[in-house]
PAVEX-687729 format. One record per atom (N, C-alpha, C, O): residue number from 0; residue in one letter; atom name; x, z negated, y. Coordinates in nm, 4 decimals. Layout:
BEGIN
(NUM; "A"; "CA"; (X; Z; Y)),
...
***
This chain:
BEGIN
(0; "M"; "N"; (12.3886; -8.3527; 11.8296)),
(0; "M"; "CA"; (12.4186; -8.5233; 11.8826)),
(0; "M"; "C"; (12.5682; -8.4993; 11.7941)),
(0; "M"; "O"; (12.5863; -8.4127; 11.7085)),
(1; "N"; "N"; (12.6408; -8.5741; 11.8285)),
(1; "N"; "CA"; (12.8521; -8.5576; 11.8209)),
(1; "N"; "C"; (12.8305; -8.7231; 11.7662)),
(1; "N"; "O"; (12.7502; -8.8162; 11.7716)),
(2; "C"; "N"; (12.9687; -8.6837; 11.7085)),
(2; "C"; "CA"; (13.0578; -8.7913; 11.6789)),
(2; "C"; "C"; (13.1162; -8.8820; 11.8317)),
(2; "C"; "O"; (13.1646; -8.8151; 11.9230)),
(3; "A"; "N"; (13.1067; -9.0110; 11.8428)),
(3; "A"; "CA"; (13.1520; -9.0517; 11.9369)),
(3; "A"; "C"; (13.2914; -9.0563; 11.9796)),
(3; "A"; "O"; (13.3060; -9.0781; 12.0999)),
(4; "V"; "N"; (13.3958; -9.0412; 11.9113)),
(4; "V"; "CA"; (13.5115; -9.0494; 11.8982)),
(4; "V"; "C"; (13.6215; -8.9069; 11.8657)),
(4; "V"; "O"; (13.7273; -8.8852; 11.9248)),
(5; "C"; "N"; (13.5690; -8.8343; 11.7710)),
(5; "C"; "CA"; (13.6451; -8.7201; 11.7896)),
(5; "C"; "C"; (13.5262; -8.5828; 11.8605)),
(5; "C"; "O"; (13.5538; -8.4629; 11.8653)),
(6; "G"; "N"; (13.4125; -8.6396; 11.9020)),
(6; "G"; "CA"; (13.3453; -8.4934; 11.9747)),
(6; "G"; "C"; (13.2595; -8.3765; 11.9106)),
(6; "G"; "O"; (13.1945; -8.2930; 11.9734)),
(7; "N"; "N"; (13.2751; -8.3895; 11.7423)),
(7; "N"; "CA"; (13.2387; -8.2628; 11.6899)),
(7; "N"; "C"; (13.0987; -8.2980; 11.6140)),
(7; "N"; "O"; (13.0587; -8.4118; 11.5896)),
(8; "E"; "N"; (13.0424; -8.1931; 11.5865)),
(8; "E"; "CA"; (12.8809; -8.1803; 11.5358)),
(8; "E"; "C"; (12.8915; -8.2736; 11.4570)),
(8; "E"; "O"; (12.9804; -8.2685; 11.3719)),
(9; "L"; "N"; (12.7765; -8.4187; 11.4660)),
(9; "L"; "CA"; (12.7793; -8.4883; 11.3280)),
(9; "L"; "C"; (12.6515; -8.3374; 11.1833)),
(9; "L"; "O"; (12.5609; -8.2706; 11.2330)),
(10; "L"; "N"; (12.6685; -8.3322; 11.1069)),
(10; "L"; "CA"; (12.6486; -8.2414; 11.0479)),
(10; "L"; "C"; (12.5299; -8.3076; 10.9357)),
(10; "L"; "O"; (12.5377; -8.4173; 10.8804)),
(11; "C"; "N"; (12.3842; -8.1732; 10.9169)),
(11; "C"; "CA"; (12.2643; -8.2555; 10.8664)),
(11; "C"; "C"; (12.3417; -8.2947; 10.7476)),
(11; "C"; "O"; (12.4612; -8.2950; 10.7774)),
(12; "D"; "N"; (12.3174; -8.3351; 10.5980)),
(12; "D"; "CA"; (12.3014; -8.4698; 10.4825)),
(12; "D"; "C"; (12.4457; -8.4474; 10.4721)),
(12; "D"; "O"; (12.4831; -8.4003; 10.3647)),
(13; "R"; "N"; (12.5396; -8.4724; 10.5659)),
(13; "R"; "CA"; (12.6305; -8.5860; 10.5424)),
(13; "R"; "C"; (12.6286; -8.7225; 10.6041)),
(13; "R"; "O"; (12.5368; -8.7656; 10.6738)),
(14; "A"; "N"; (12.7610; -8.7997; 10.5654)),
(14; "A"; "CA"; (12.7898; -8.9085; 10.6264)),
(14; "A"; "C"; (12.7628; -8.9639; 10.7277)),
(14; "A"; "O"; (12.8701; -8.9452; 10.7853)),
(15; "V"; "N"; (12.6921; -9.0293; 10.8111)),
(15; "V"; "CA"; (12.7204; -9.0575; 10.9237)),
(15; "V"; "C"; (12.7071; -9.2233; 10.9595)),
(15; "V"; "O"; (12.6349; -9.3014; 10.8976)),
(16; "F"; "N"; (12.7928; -9.2571; 11.0725)),
(16; "F"; "CA"; (12.7633; -9.4046; 11.0775)),
(16; "F"; "C"; (12.7184; -9.4518; 11.2107)),
(16; "F"; "O"; (12.7616; -9.4153; 11.3201)),
(17; "H"; "N"; (12.6278; -9.5359; 11.1861)),
(17; "H"; "CA"; (12.5534; -9.5508; 11.3215)),
(17; "H"; "C"; (12.6557; -9.7219; 11.3456)),
(17; "H"; "O"; (12.6564; -9.8011; 11.2514)),
(18; "C"; "N"; (12.7057; -9.7443; 11.4313)),
(18; "C"; "CA"; (12.7666; -9.8451; 11.5006)),
(18; "C"; "C"; (12.6427; -9.9688; 11.5544)),
(18; "C"; "O"; (12.5307; -9.9490; 11.6016)),
(19; "S"; "N"; (12.7189; -10.1073; 11.5236)),
(19; "S"; "CA"; (12.5849; -10.2066; 11.6378)),
(19; "S"; "C"; (12.5797; -10.1836; 11.8162)),
(19; "S"; "O"; (12.4995; -10.2072; 11.9066)),
(20; "C"; "N"; (12.7094; -10.1267; 11.8030)),
(20; "C"; "CA"; (12.7513; -10.0986; 11.9962)),
(20; "C"; "C"; (12.6334; -9.9334; 12.0319)),
(20; "C"; "O"; (12.5963; -9.8787; 12.1357)),
(21; "G"; "N"; (12.6097; -9.9047; 11.8777)),
(21; "G"; "CA"; (12.5192; -9.7789; 11.9733)),
(21; "G"; "C"; (12.5794; -9.6416; 11.9194)),
(21; "G"; "O"; (12.4957; -9.5662; 11.8696)),
(22; "V"; "N"; (12.6596; -9.6147; 11.9206)),
(22; "V"; "CA"; (12.7196; -9.4433; 11.8595)),
(22; "V"; "C"; (12.7146; -9.4460; 11.7661)),
(22; "V"; "O"; (12.7084; -9.5527; 11.7050)),
(23; "Y"; "N"; (12.7150; -9.2742; 11.6807)),
(23; "Y"; "CA"; (12.6932; -9.2423; 11.5779)),
(23; "Y"; "C"; (12.7877; -9.1683; 11.5897)),
(23; "Y"; "O"; (12.8110; -9.0952; 11.6859)),
(24; "L"; "N"; (12.9151; -9.1941; 11.3922)),
(24; "L"; "CA"; (13.0020; -9.1122; 11.4084)),
(24; "L"; "C"; (13.0464; -9.1051; 11.2544)),
(24; "L"; "O"; (13.0098; -9.1823; 11.1658)),
(25; "H"; "N"; (13.1471; -8.9781; 11.2400)),
(25; "H"; "CA"; (13.1598; -8.9232; 11.1181)),
(25; "H"; "C"; (13.2131; -9.0522; 11.0276)),
(25; "H"; "O"; (13.2624; -9.1446; 11.0922)),
(26; "A"; "N"; (13.2087; -9.0621; 10.9221)),
(26; "A"; "CA"; (13.2421; -9.1361; 10.8402)),
(26; "A"; "C"; (13.4352; -9.1960; 10.8421)),
(26; "A"; "O"; (13.4997; -9.2951; 10.8080)),
(27; "H"; "N"; (13.4590; -9.0625; 10.9044)),
(27; "H"; "CA"; (13.6525; -9.0402; 10.8630)),
(27; "H"; "C"; (13.6612; -9.0556; 11.0469)),
(27; "H"; "O"; (13.7776; -9.0603; 11.0865)),
(28; "C"; "N"; (13.5929; -9.0607; 11.1177)),
(28; "C"; "CA"; (13.6613; -9.1644; 11.2531)),
(28; "C"; "C"; (13.5943; -9.3129; 11.2583)),
(28; "C"; "O"; (13.5837; -9.3556; 11.3732)),
(29; "W"; "N"; (13.5458; -9.4017; 11.1531)),
(29; "W"; "CA"; (13.4626; -9.4970; 11.1778)),
(29; "W"; "C"; (13.5837; -9.6104; 11.1896)),
(29; "W"; "O"; (13.5583; -9.7118; 11.2547)),
(30; "N"; "N"; (13.7280; -9.5944; 11.1222)),
(30; "N"; "CA"; (13.8400; -9.6529; 11.1996)),
(30; "N"; "C"; (13.8979; -9.6785; 11.2810)),
(30; "N"; "O"; (13.9653; -9.7800; 11.2989)),
(31; "N"; "N"; (13.8753; -9.5533; 11.3730)),
(31; "N"; "CA"; (13.9351; -9.5214; 11.4899)),
(31; "N"; "C"; (13.8639; -9.5503; 11.5638)),
(31; "N"; "O"; (13.9072; -9.6181; 11.6570)),
(32; "H"; "N"; (13.6639; -9.5013; 11.5609)),
(32; "H"; "CA"; (13.6370; -9.6572; 11.6490)),
(32; "H"; "C"; (13.6471; -9.8239; 11.7072)),
(32; "H"; "O"; (13.6708; -9.8896; 11.8086)),
(33; "V"; "N"; (13.6051; -9.8381; 11.5417)),
(33; "V"; "CA"; (13.6548; -9.9539; 11.5629)),
(33; "V"; "C"; (13.7422; -10.0817; 11.6242)),
(33; "V"; "O"; (13.7269; -10.1976; 11.6626)),
(34; "I"; "N"; (13.8619; -9.9626; 11.6036)),
(34; "I"; "CA"; (13.9958; -10.0706; 11.6650)),
(34; "I"; "C"; (13.9978; -9.9978; 11.8193)),
(34; "I"; "O"; (13.9995; -10.0818; 11.9093)),
(35; "Q"; "N"; (13.9978; -9.8835; 11.8564)),
(35; "Q"; "CA"; (13.9735; -9.8706; 12.0117)),
(35; "Q"; "C"; (13.8867; -9.9212; 12.0511)),
(35; "Q"; "O"; (13.9268; -10.0051; 12.1318)),
(36; "A"; "N"; (13.7363; -9.9230; 12.0402)),
(36; "A"; "CA"; (13.6500; -9.9920; 12.1249)),
(36; "A"; "C"; (13.6125; -10.1315; 12.0723)),
(36; "A"; "O"; (13.5915; -10.2065; 12.1676)),
(37; "H"; "N"; (13.6004; -10.1784; 11.9802)),
(37; "H"; "CA"; (13.6206; -10.3434; 11.9951)),
(37; "H"; "C"; (13.7428; -10.4235; 11.9771)),
(37; "H"; "O"; (13.7523; -10.5355; 12.0273)),
(38; "Q"; "N"; (13.8266; -10.3756; 11.9143)),
(38; "Q"; "CA"; (13.9630; -10.4131; 11.9726)),
(38; "Q"; "C"; (13.9355; -10.5718; 11.8509)),
(38; "Q"; "O"; (13.9054; -10.6842; 11.8912)),
(39; "P"; "N"; (13.9545; -10.5372; 11.7221)),
(39; "P"; "CA"; (13.9368; -10.6841; 11.6750)),
(39; "P"; "C"; (14.0464; -10.7297; 11.6479)),
(39; "P"; "O"; (14.1420; -10.6526; 11.6396)),
(40; "E"; "N"; (14.0659; -10.8987; 11.6220)),
(40; "E"; "CA"; (14.2047; -10.9842; 11.6187)),
(40; "E"; "C"; (14.2117; -10.9471; 11.4808)),
(40; "E"; "O"; (14.1073; -10.9047; 11.4313)),
(41; "F"; "N"; (14.3409; -10.9563; 11.3894)),
(41; "F"; "CA"; (14.3817; -10.9106; 11.2835)),
(41; "F"; "C"; (14.5046; -10.9458; 11.2740)),
(41; "F"; "O"; (14.5746; -10.9583; 11.3745)),
(42; "E"; "N"; (14.5442; -10.9646; 11.1666)),
(42; "E"; "CA"; (14.6875; -11.0110; 11.1462)),
(42; "E"; "C"; (14.7236; -10.9409; 11.0733)),
(42; "E"; "O"; (14.6317; -10.8772; 11.0217)),
(43; "I"; "N"; (14.8574; -10.9074; 11.0248)),
(43; "I"; "CA"; (14.9214; -10.9012; 10.9497)),
(43; "I"; "C"; (15.0632; -10.9609; 10.8548)),
(43; "I"; "O"; (15.1437; -11.0534; 10.8658)),
(44; "G"; "N"; (15.0432; -10.8716; 10.7788)),
(44; "G"; "CA"; (15.1037; -10.9735; 10.6454)),
(44; "G"; "C"; (15.1349; -10.9591; 10.5204)),
(44; "G"; "O"; (15.0948; -10.8484; 10.4846)),
(45; "V"; "N"; (15.2005; -11.0300; 10.4120)),
(45; "V"; "CA"; (15.1951; -10.9413; 10.3058)),
(45; "V"; "C"; (15.0962; -11.1032; 10.2106)),
(45; "V"; "O"; (15.0652; -11.2175; 10.2441)),
(46; "V"; "N"; (15.0797; -11.0090; 10.0737)),
(46; "V"; "CA"; (14.9859; -11.1248; 9.9651)),
(46; "V"; "C"; (15.1329; -11.0929; 9.8634)),
(46; "V"; "O"; (15.1648; -10.9889; 9.8059)),
(47; "N"; "N"; (15.2255; -11.2687; 9.8708)),
(47; "N"; "CA"; (15.2749; -11.2747; 9.7543)),
(47; "N"; "C"; (15.2350; -11.2661; 9.6396)),
(47; "N"; "O"; (15.1268; -11.2170; 9.6074)),
(48; "L"; "N"; (15.3634; -11.3387; 9.5231)),
(48; "L"; "CA"; (15.3095; -11.3594; 9.3650)),
(48; "L"; "C"; (15.1749; -11.4052; 9.3640)),
(48; "L"; "O"; (15.0810; -11.3486; 9.3081)),
(49; "S"; "N"; (15.1699; -11.5307; 9.4412)),
(49; "S"; "CA"; (15.1251; -11.6069; 9.3705)),
(49; "S"; "C"; (14.9284; -11.5566; 9.4385)),
(49; "S"; "O"; (14.8322; -11.6109; 9.3842)),
(50; "G"; "N"; (14.9134; -11.4828; 9.5214)),
(50; "G"; "CA"; (14.7699; -11.4271; 9.5651)),
(50; "G"; "C"; (14.7709; -11.4881; 9.6634)),
(50; "G"; "O"; (14.6595; -11.4949; 9.7153)),
(51; "E"; "N"; (14.8583; -11.5439; 9.7216)),
(51; "E"; "CA"; (14.8328; -11.6074; 9.9067)),
(51; "E"; "C"; (14.8968; -11.5056; 9.9718)),
(51; "E"; "O"; (14.9908; -11.4403; 9.9265)),
(52; "F"; "N"; (14.8315; -11.4897; 10.1057)),
(52; "F"; "CA"; (14.8312; -11.4047; 10.1850)),
(52; "F"; "C"; (14.9456; -11.4768; 10.3068)),
(52; "F"; "O"; (14.9151; -11.5778; 10.3704)),
(53; "E"; "N"; (15.0738; -11.4072; 10.3231)),
(53; "E"; "CA"; (15.1289; -11.4795; 10.4166)),
(53; "E"; "C"; (15.1569; -11.4164; 10.5887)),
(53; "E"; "O"; (15.1829; -11.2963; 10.5959)),
(54; "V"; "N"; (15.1541; -11.4560; 10.6538)),
(54; "V"; "CA"; (15.1506; -11.3714; 10.8311)),
(54; "V"; "C"; (15.2606; -11.3659; 10.8273)),
(54; "V"; "O"; (15.3415; -11.4469; 10.7820)),
(55; "R"; "N"; (15.2801; -11.2343; 10.8918)),
(55; "R"; "CA"; (15.3548; -11.1559; 10.9056)),
(55; "R"; "C"; (15.3820; -11.1565; 11.0724)),
(55; "R"; "O"; (15.4988; -11.1585; 11.1110)),
(56; "S"; "N"; (15.2605; -11.1545; 11.1803)),
(56; "S"; "CA"; (15.3041; -11.1366; 11.2683)),
(56; "S"; "C"; (15.0979; -11.1165; 11.3224)),
(56; "S"; "O"; (15.0137; -11.0880; 11.2372)),
(57; "A"; "N"; (15.0722; -11.1329; 11.4287)),
(57; "A"; "CA"; (14.9082; -11.1521; 11.4166)),
(57; "A"; "C"; (14.8902; -11.0865; 11.6165)),
(57; "A"; "O"; (14.9852; -11.1266; 11.6838)),
(58; "K"; "N"; (14.7602; -10.9791; 11.7177)),
(58; "K"; "CA"; (14.7429; -11.0090; 11.7684)),
(58; "K"; "C"; (14.6888; -11.0760; 11.8322)),
(58; "K"; "O"; (14.5910; -11.1409; 11.7948)),
(59; "E"; "N"; (14.7512; -11.0796; 11.9780)),
(59; "E"; "CA"; (14.7377; -11.2050; 12.0750)),
(59; "E"; "C"; (14.6150; -11.1420; 12.1186)),
(59; "E"; "O"; (14.6095; -11.0200; 12.1034)),
(60; "N"; "N"; (14.4941; -11.2138; 12.1808)),
(60; "N"; "CA"; (14.4272; -11.2506; 12.2220)),
(60; "N"; "C"; (14.3757; -11.2395; 12.3505)),
(60; "N"; "O"; (14.2977; -11.3163; 12.4069)),
(61; "T"; "N"; (14.4416; -11.1061; 12.4042)),
(61; "T"; "CA"; (14.5096; -11.1358; 12.5387)),
(61; "T"; "C"; (14.3764; -11.2070; 12.6443)),
(61; "T"; "O"; (14.3964; -11.2801; 12.7413)),
(62; "E"; "N"; (14.2075; -11.1498; 12.5797)),
(62; "E"; "CA"; (14.0839; -11.1713; 12.6628)),
(62; "E"; "C"; (14.1435; -11.3779; 12.7406)),
(62; "E"; "O"; (14.1249; -11.4269; 12.8520)),
(63; "A"; "N"; (14.2058; -11.4308; 12.6268)),
(63; "A"; "CA"; (14.2073; -11.5369; 12.6424)),
(63; "A"; "C"; (14.3127; -11.5875; 12.7304)),
(63; "A"; "O"; (14.3038; -11.7061; 12.7623)),
(64; "T"; "N"; (14.4033; -11.5244; 12.7718)),
(64; "T"; "CA"; (14.5028; -11.5264; 12.8304)),
(64; "T"; "C"; (14.4998; -11.5469; 12.9622)),
(64; "T"; "O"; (14.5575; -11.6312; 13.0310)),
(65; "S"; "N"; (14.3875; -11.4153; 13.0042)),
(65; "S"; "CA"; (14.3571; -11.3276; 13.1480)),
(65; "S"; "C"; (14.2603; -11.4257; 13.2164)),
(65; "S"; "O"; (14.2445; -11.4360; 13.3380)),
(66; "T"; "N"; (14.1878; -11.5075; 13.1049)),
(66; "T"; "CA"; (14.1183; -11.5527; 13.1623)),
(66; "T"; "C"; (14.1526; -11.7242; 13.1878)),
(66; "T"; "O"; (14.0704; -11.8124; 13.1633)),
(67; "E"; "N"; (14.2500; -11.7415; 13.2258)),
(67; "E"; "CA"; (14.3451; -11.8874; 13.2640)),
(67; "E"; "C"; (14.3182; -11.9200; 13.4133)),
(67; "E"; "O"; (14.3723; -12.0173; 13.4659)),
***
């Protein structure tokens, strides 16, 4: 069995992630898979001294604008 992201073999007795979409991945390939395959919405920002999150930029939802 091979990793869906990098294509290398998934070795016995090593951590393997099984995504809800059905693919198997190396632990170090997980972030690449989630960002490329599922493209979650996210915001980029900073935490101020009060512990509040301040948005600097956000990924726009391209599906909502394309279905109009």
